Residue, then its C-alpha position, 0 to 999 in steps of 0.5 A: m178749244d173744244i174740250d170740256l172739264f173732263g178732257n172730252k170733246i165738247n158737243k157744241l149742240e149741248a154746250d151753253i152759249v153765253n154772253i158776259y157783262a162786266d164792270e169794276t170799281q176803282i181802288v176803295k178803302d176799308i174804313i175799319t182796316n184801311e186795306k185797299w181793294i179793287y172789285t170786279v163783277a160779271i153777269y153770265e147770260i145764257v143765250n137761249k135763256p136771256i135775262l136782258n128783256d126780263l130786266i127791261n120789263s122789270r125796269y118799266r113795270k111792263e106787267l102793268s097795263d098802263w106802264e107807259n104812264y110811268f115810263d119817264k120815271n123808270d127810264t132813269e140811269i141806275h148807278w149805285k153812287n147816285i141813288e141817295k135821293d132818287n126813289n125811282k132809282r131805288n125802286i128799279i133796283e129793288r125790282w131787279l133784286k126781287y127778280i134775282i130772288d124770284d129766279c131762284f124759284s123758277d128758271r134759275k138763269f141768273y149767274f154772277s161772280i164777284l172778285g175782290i182784290n186786296i191791293s194791300n196784300l199784293n206786291t204791286e211792283e210785279f205788275g209794272k209801274k206803267q198802268s199798274f191798276n189796269n195790269i192788276y185788274n186785267r190779270f184778275f179779271r181773267s182769273m175770275l172769268a176762267y174760274s166761274l165759266k168752268k164752275f158754272f157750265n161744266n157741260g161745256v161753254i162757248v162765250k159769244n160776247i164779252y161786254h165791259e162797261r166803257g172806262q179806262q180799260s177801253e184805253h188799255e192797249y191790251f185789254d180788249w184782245h189780250t184777255i180773250f187771247k189768254l183765256n182761249q189758250d185754256e182748252k176748257l174754254n171756247f170763244e166765238c169773239e176776238k175782242i171785248k166790246f165796251l158798252p156805255k153807261s146809259h141804257r138809252e144808248d144801248k139797251k144791253s147797258n141795263i145789265i151793265q147797270l145791274c153789274d154796278v149795283l151788285l158791285g156797290i152792294f157788296k163793296d158797301i157791306h164788305l168795306g163799311v160805310n159812314r152810317d151817319t151820312y149813308s142814305q136811307n135809300k141804300k139802307d133800304i136796299l141793304s135790308s132787302n131779301f136779296v142782300n140778307e137772305l140770298l147774298i149774306n146768309r147763303i152765298i157768303k155764309q154757305p157758299w158750298n150748300k148744294a141743297s139750298k132751296y135758292g139753288y145758288f150753288n154753281r150760279s154765283q161765286i164771290s171770291l177775295f184774294p189775297k188773304e196774306y202778303f208774301s214776298p216774291d221769294s217766299v215759297l208760301r206764295f204758292k199756297d191757296n191764298y184766297y179768303d174763306i168767304s164764309k168767315i169774312d168780316l162784313s164791315y158794314y155791320k161794324s161801322s155803326q159802332l164806330n165814330l167814322s168819317i170818310 
């Protein structure tokens, strides 16, 4: 389709052309409420304002004249779940998060969205018994992309590629093509691709996986602050990252607590989006299920800050 948000024909010379990179979590539990959640994240890279090389340069510290001397320690794979005792991984993550902060005061070309799905408030039978997780994920993944693309790129957008971390979605018979097929039916969305491409976890196999690894980090950070952790066993490396300016100044104090602040000096409005759904459970025959059932993100409790007050084990 070639229509913008206002029903006007898109001038493809003015429309933003973007690549989308995405990842997800499996079902995880809130250690305080016991609710079960799935999370998905997407990073949106404008083709003529690329971020991939920025992240690669930041990973290897290429601003240093002797950066090659540190290549091996900076070439490590980044996954949130296994950074506990690896300071090299922590350092790379901290540089990436600083890059996002710095971008707020320069080019403002970093865009991302996160969606949390409260499985405990869904009627999962509506998604079928076969591959229920994938069916739930596929539906809400599409919803996140559709909403974010319209919000971020209101002058028109053309999606060149969608990349997803290689996982169980790659085995689903519909996910790689049906997601784009459904999204492309929206007259405000435009796609040059027909199938989602799956990327490996390792940036050594495909350099684009640097962005997939950053997706994993963003998911891990938000999951932990939202659902809480066992503070007694939580690693110091992760505590250090959760004390960063990115987490406290940008993610929590702005994006979460002030999501509609268009005047922020960080310029995050229309570049970031965090949503949680559904806030309440309604039976299939309830008329209430058609009301807005998203959480007010500015009022959510962050269990990470409560978990230290409880004697928890997970």
